[in-house]
C-alpha positions in Angstrom: 19.6 -5.2 114.8 20.5 -4.3 118.3 23.9 -5.6 119.7 24.3 -6.7 123.3 27.6 -8.0 124.5 28.1 -11.1 126.6 30.2 -8.9 128.9 27.1 -7.0 129.8 25.1 -10.2 130.4 27.8 -11.6 132.6 27.9 -8.3 134.7 24.1 -8.3 135.1 23.9 -11.9 136.1 26.6 -11.6 138.7 24.9 -8.6 140.3 21.5 -10.4 140.3 22.9 -13.6 142.0 24.2 -11.3 144.8 21.0 -9.1 145.0 18.6 -12.2 144.9 20.5 -13.8 147.9 20.8 -10.6 150.1 17.3 -9.0 149.4 13.8 -10.6 148.7 11.7 -9.2 146.0 9.2 -6.8 147.4 6.1 -9.0 146.7 7.5 -11.8 148.9 8.9 -9.5 151.6 5.6 -7.6 151.9 3.7 -10.9 152.3 5.9 -11.9 155.1 5.6 -8.5 156.9 1.8 -8.7 156.3 1.4 -12.3 157.8 3.7 -11.3 160.8 0.9 -8.8 161.8 -2.1 -10.9 161.1 -0.9 -14.5 162.2 -3.2 -15.6 165.1 -1.0 -18.4 166.5 1.3 -17.1 169.2 4.4 -19.3 168.2 3.6 -18.7 164.5 3.5 -15.0 164.9 6.9 -15.1 166.8 8.4 -17.1 164.0 7.2 -14.7 161.4 8.6 -11.9 163.3 12.1 -13.6 163.5 11.9 -14.0 159.7 11.2 -10.4 159.3 14.0 -9.6 161.5 16.3 -11.9 159.5 15.2 -10.3 156.3 16.3 -6.7 157.7 19.6 -7.9 159.0 20.4 -9.6 155.5 19.5 -6.5 153.6 21.2 -3.9 155.9 24.4 -5.9 156.4 24.5 -7.4 152.9 24.8 -11.0 153.9 22.6 -13.9 152.6 19.0 -14.4 153.7 19.6 -18.1 154.2 22.8 -20.3 154.4 21.5 -22.3 151.4 22.2 -19.8 148.7 20.6 -22.2 146.2 21.4 -23.6 142.7 21.2 -20.7 140.2 18.3 -21.0 137.8 18.3 -18.6 134.9 15.5 -17.8 132.6 16.7 -15.9 129.6 14.3 -14.5 127.0 16.1 -13.2 123.8 14.5 -10.9 121.4 15.0 -12.1 117.8 16.2 -8.8 116.8 19.1 -8.9 119.2 22.7 -9.9 118.1 24.7 -11.2 121.0 28.4 -10.4 120.6 31.3 -12.0 122.5 31.9 -15.4 124.0 29.5 -18.3 123.9 26.3 -17.2 125.7 26.0 -20.2 128.0 29.7 -19.7 129.1 28.9 -16.0 129.7 25.9 -16.9 131.9 27.8 -19.3 134.0 30.6 -16.9 134.3 28.1 -14.4 135.8 26.9 -17.1 138.2 30.6 -17.9 139.2 31.5 -14.3 139.8 28.4 -13.6 141.8 28.8 -16.6 144.1 32.5 -15.9 144.5 32.4 -12.2 145.1 29.2 -12.3 147.1 30.6 -14.9 149.4 27.7 -17.1 148.7 27.7 -20.8 149.5 28.8 -23.1 146.7 26.3 -26.0 146.7 26.8 -27.6 143.3 28.4 -31.0 142.7 29.8 -31.9 139.3 28.1 -35.3 139.1 24.9 -36.4 140.9 26.7 -39.7 142.1 30.3 -38.9 142.4 29.3 -35.6 144.1 32.6 -33.4 143.9 31.9 -29.8 144.6 32.6 -27.5 141.6 33.6 -24.8 144.1 32.0 -21.9 142.2 28.2 -22.9 142.1 28.3 -23.6 138.4 26.9 -24.7 136.2 23.5 -23.0 136.6 20.2 -24.4 135.2 19.4 -22.2 132.2 16.2 -22.0 130.2 16.2 -20.1 126.9 13.2 -18.6 125.1 13.2 -16.6 121.8 10.7 -13.7 121.6 9.9 -10.8 119.4 11.8 -7.5 119.9 15.2 -6.2 120.5 15.6 -6.9 124.3 16.9 -9.6 126.5 15.0 -10.3 129.7 16.9 -12.1 132.5 15.4 -13.8 135.6 17.8 -15.1 138.2 16.1 -17.4 140.7 18.4 -19.2 143.2 16.6 -22.4 144.3 17.4 -23.9 147.7 16.9 -27.7 148.0 15.1 -28.1 151.4 12.0 -27.1 149.4 13.0 -28.4 146.0 13.2 -31.8 147.5 9.6 -31.6 148.5 8.4 -31.0 144.9 6.6 -33.5 142.7 5.3 -34.2 139.2 2.0 -36.2 139.0 1.0 -37.6 135.8 -2.8 -37.6 136.2 -5.3 -39.0 133.9 -7.8 -36.6 132.1 -10.7 -38.3 134.2 -9.0 -37.1 137.3 -10.0 -33.5 136.4 -10.0 -30.5 138.7 -10.4 -32.5 141.7 -7.4 -34.6 140.9 -5.4 -31.3 140.6 -6.4 -29.9 143.8 -5.7 -33.2 145.7 -2.2 -33.4 144.1 -1.5 -29.9 145.2 -2.8 -30.5 148.8 -1.1 -33.9 149.1 2.3 -32.4 148.1 2.0 -29.8 150.7 0.9 -32.2 153.3 3.8 -34.5 152.6 6.3 -31.5 152.7 5.1 -30.4 156.2 7.8 -28.6 158.0 10.6 -29.8 155.7 10.0 -27.1 153.1 10.6 -24.3 155.6 7.1 -22.8 155.7 5.6 -20.3 155.1 6.0 -21.6 151.4 5.4 -20.2 148.0 3.8 -22.8 145.7 4.4 -22.9 141.9 2.1 -25.2 139.9 2.4 -26.2 136.3 -0.6 -28.0 134.6 -0.4 -29.3 131.0 2.2 -29.9 128.4 4.4 -32.9 128.9 6.4 -34.4 131.8 9.1 -31.9 131.5 7.0 -28.9 130.3 4.7 -28.9 133.4 7.8 -28.9 135.6 9.1 -25.9 133.8 5.9 -24.1 134.1 5.8 -24.6 137.9 9.3 -23.4 138.2 8.5 -20.3 136.3 5.4 -19.8 138.2 7.5 -19.1 141.3 8.9 -15.9 139.7 5.5 -14.3 139.2 4.7 -11.5 141.5 2.5 -12.9 144.4 0.1 -10.0 143.9 -0.6 -10.9 140.3 -3.1 -13.7 139.5 -3.2 -15.8 136.4 -5.3 -14.0 133.7 -7.5 -17.2 133.1 -10.5 -16.7 135.3 -10.9 -20.3 136.5 -7.2 -20.5 137.2 -7.4 -17.3 139.2 -10.2 -18.8 141.2 -8.2 -22.0 141.6 -5.2 -20.0 143.0 -7.4 -18.3 145.6 -9.2 -21.6 146.6 -6.0 -23.5 147.0 -4.2 -20.8 149.0 -7.1 -20.9 151.5 -7.2 -24.7 151.5 -3.4 -24.9 152.1 -3.6 -22.4 154.9 -6.3 -24.4 156.5 -3.8 -27.4 156.9 -2.4 -25.4 159.8 1.1 -26.5 159.2 2.1 -22.9 159.9 5.4 -21.0 160.1 8.3 -23.5 160.7 5.8 -26.3 160.7 4.7 -25.5 164.3 1.1 -24.6 163.7 -0.8 -21.4 162.7 -2.6 -19.6 159.9 0.3 -19.1 157.4 1.4 -22.2 155.7 1.8 -20.5 152.4 2.3 -17.0 151.3 1.0 -17.6 147.9 0.3 -20.0 145.0 0.9 -19.3 141.4 -0.4 -21.6 138.6 0.5 -21.7 134.9 -1.1 -23.8 132.2 -0.2 -25.1 128.8 -2.0 -27.3 126.1 -1.5 -31.0 126.5 -2.3 -34.4 124.9 -5.8 -35.9 124.8 -4.7 -38.8 127.1 -2.8 -36.7 129.7 -3.1 -34.2 132.6 0.4 -33.5 133.9 0.7 -31.6 137.1 3.9 -30.3 138.7 4.1 -28.8 142.1 7.3 -26.8 142.7 7.6 -25.9 146.5 9.6 -23.0 147.7 10.4 -22.0 151.2 9.8 -18.4 152.3 13.0 -17.3 150.6 11.5 -17.3 147.2 14.3 -15.4 145.5 13.9 -13.9 142.1 15.3 -10.9 140.3 14.4 -9.7 136.9 16.2 -7.2 134.5 15.6 -6.1 130.9 18.7 -5.4 128.9 
């Protein structure tokens, strides 16, 4: 039995909140750099160049990439051979978020009640997803999510008869409706299957997968490639002002579902698709 202290978990989450907001993961950053070179639309190319410069300034000067530093989403996978020692785990995670957003001078965007809307002043609580796995390690993913793009996301409770064409249309319609509001170029996470809440979780987790890594299921890999091409054919473009680059990537995850259902969730993310991963 391996022992991991909650102090270590808090420290890592604090550091990851800051790092995620100052520097994009290499998969997303490299896509922006690549598209800045290949974009054919003059205005689109100029905008991508500005995004690239913004990333460099944020990284070099240790300041946030975007003023919306997001609501902290944490995926924590705990090996069943780990004993966690210290304070309550959820309190430790939220303490890491609090320290990260305070010490990193990150914008505090969380309100304590969705109706009364009083700011909590430390960006807590985060949205935490737990998973138990084999082994003696803890995997932590911190993915701050801004709400310009979050507000453009949708769940579509399709019927089985809608099939693959229904899935494709749900994805394309979501991107069309988002237009410039999601700060394109976007990254699209899609969850197919499960239940109402499971497909949304799949879509959120899909955003943390490396953009250079396709789904292992062959027909889903083909769907990712087809939908990226079709989304970019919409010509919404960088900043919504036209061009070849509406999306940097699309990641799709699936899960078994009920015979009567075909849930599909589309979680849209702006070009600042922030995620950091560590193994303890």
